[in-house]
Phi, psi and omega in degrees: 000317180300318180297320180297318179298321179296317179298315180299316179300319179296321179294319178299314179297321180297317179296316179298319179297319180298316179298323178297315178300318181299316178296321181297330181298340176289347184243032186299324181296318178295320179298313182299315182297319180295316179297321180296323177295313180297315181300311183296318181297317184283308188281332181260319185262345179078021181242122179268118182267354185204155180289156176306316185300312181292319179301313181300320181293318180291321178297320178299320180293319180294318180294328175300323183274319190240353186094196189301142177239134180261106182283351188253016188295337178252010189260357184298161180219187185278342185258133179274142171280120176302329174235129185300143170278120192272331189076186184219139168283154182249127178272128191286325188200183183299317177302322178293322176295316179302315179297320182293322183288334188302126174079004182263156181239161177053060184266143180222158177227142179222156169297144174272095186296133183268085182216208179239137186279143178218160169247129176252134179235123178248140174235119182053038177083355181260135177291123182251318184219144168230117187242129176294159182302319181059231179263013181094336177250324178224146180215187181273155177276110182251016185298325181299310179294324184296334180298335182268356183268111185294336181287346178261108179298130176281335179217131180275157180291350178231144182280068185250155170264129178203153176238128182237148173241136183198193186232125170275128184230156177276125184291127180227087184303133177056039180280125177252111187300320183298331182264319190258342184071196186273351175042034175063023186297318181297319181296326179299312181294314181301318179295318179294318181292327181292341180280343179065018177204124180239145171281160177303322180294319178294320179297327178292332184278353182258127177255173180227126174245110178277116181255355174200147174233087191305326183254018180278188180305151183291326182274129186301315182299325178291322177299314180299317183297314181291323176299318179298320178298330181272359176107359180260085191269339183301324183301314181285322182297320186247039174230137182227138176286144178224160178236333184208180185302320182300320177298313181298317179299317180301309185290326177298312179293322182296310182290332178294327187251004184245155179295132175228162180273009183208163171282147178218147182243018179159202176233159176244130176261131181227146169252147183299304183292135175222164174295167175301144187303325182293349179265355181292147180233161181279060176204160184304131182274175178274339190266002178210149179205156180257143172236103187288158172289166176306143183300131173274335178224157178222151178254131179210165184259141177281122179265333178196154174246122179235175183224127173264135173250119183278179183303322183269006179093001178292133181260124181241114176293138179237142177253124171273123190246155164296125186307135181218147181264135172230122187057240179249024182243148173257121184255125181242342187211143183209149179273142174275338178110299183208160176300320181299315180293319179300318179293322178296317180282338179052058183274131179231167175303134180097345177292150173262123183241156178255128179234161178211178177251115176286127182062023180066012183226319189260121178296138178220151178274127180263312186192172170260123182272313182219132180267138175296143182292327177268118183267094183286131182294140179243127178277120184252147175295152177277116183302333182287347180278348188231131180200188186295340184245018179259160170062066174265353178232165182273059180270158181306131182092343183257004187304315184296309182293323180296316177297325178294323177296316179296319180295320176297315182303320183268355185278186186298326181273355177253243184269356178050056183277116181299141174063020177237114181220192183305322180296320178298312182295320181298320179297316181293321179293315180299324180282355179080012182272341178232109180245340169228177195297338186237014179301332184293344181296337183255010179295149174224174185296327180295319179293320181289332184298335182266006182258123178298131180104348178252104173272185182298315183291315181294326177294318180296319179297317181296315181293328175295319178295321178298315179298317180295325181296323179300332184270358183293150182292161185305310184302320181294321179295318181298317179291326179295329177293342178111022179308131176304154181308132184237029180051226180257019182294131177292145180259356179072200183231013185223126178296318182298318179292324181293317180293332182288344180294135175257182184302319182296320180295320179294320183291348178288345180268140180302140175087000180245115179262185183301316183294315179293322178300317179297319178300316182296316181295315180299319180297309185294335181259002176300130182306321179295323179289321177299320178296323178294322180298325178291322176297320180291325176296318180294331180276357177079022179285132185301137176096343182257004181279000000 
């Protein structure tokens, strides 16, 4: 049954994703323009404006709508690659990896180093050319900067002619990708190389990972061995032979969670045999593929903008999203944080936003990637209508803050009422049984019997919680009503004595200043709070008599 539910869940997500792509196709011009800006900035200027993960997702959406997109159209340079830089296709998941591995021989796996691709050309052991990837066929002349990079040998120990393809990376000792992410390492290298001049200190910080020797020995292990003899040791150090999916999965997880000297965004699967180098093309080959790490960021579409009003009147804009997976979680809704931030970002329905997991657990909004061309008006709550002393009843417009007050009251910091949460309160408010904060104190089984969603057992649990709440001590009740934080000040055992305290009396307690003292006095003397105290006295709650 569980397996069936997982399949069904996957189908639902697939349908939602398809619908999201369909909606996005209405914004193809905006998508194309955004990608062109990112492409030009990265490939020509050496500045990465967005993470690989977000770029790949947006590019995938554009290709879904229009077909192939060339990210390298502005990246060409004056120098030709004698052997084309191929790039890599990306395998989406384990089944795709399994299919790719099937029937292949001499298989290897390497970390996918997060750097910038180059071609190195040696003549009689002397470094002659260093060419940026460019468009895969032509690139920029980086020989000047390369002279300062200690990881690039200027002269080989043997007078050989050879062409190498590899990755320049920013050295990050003991870098754990799962914890630290890519920390903008690729952009640092790209930016430095684009300047065509490096200091010796900068050159020391750049490493070289040679990932291919197109005209080298046919057998991969021989290529690694000879490269190591010539001084290119990273290839052999960080390459492992594999035979099946379990091996690939092991090394992918190991490198994701283990210290490495560079940032990496996945693994690369390679087979030893390849076509002759002169047949290589500037497009992903059949003999190598990338399997990326779990997404650190995701791109998704805003379906609606709503607003939560909390217990203290704080207004939090919320984005309803097209469901998207991050790590092993499906994210459908996310907080913008504050009204001010929402206004600064100007997020509307149809916008494409970038989200991530803070601390690998909490969804957070990072940025707006692409704005919808139609800016749909959003009705926002008036901030002056909501504050610490507003919405004590379920009146129109106050539903959100009132429910938040009830949830606080029954929660861990309030009365800790078992089996009573936001869903319970919403049902009772909708049924008209709870219109102010303490109406539930007089509920009985006959009233609950007529409410949809309350069966015999759930009614009994609720009434048991109500009875237990009546027995809670005075201090707990006062805090459950929503008393502003009062540091460690004792609240005593009498409501009348507590209300009699003035600002000076409150400030006599450590941690309470003038502003907090005024808040406490205003709260305790608020007419709605006074009315609640009378209800508690009538209910026989200790301390309110």
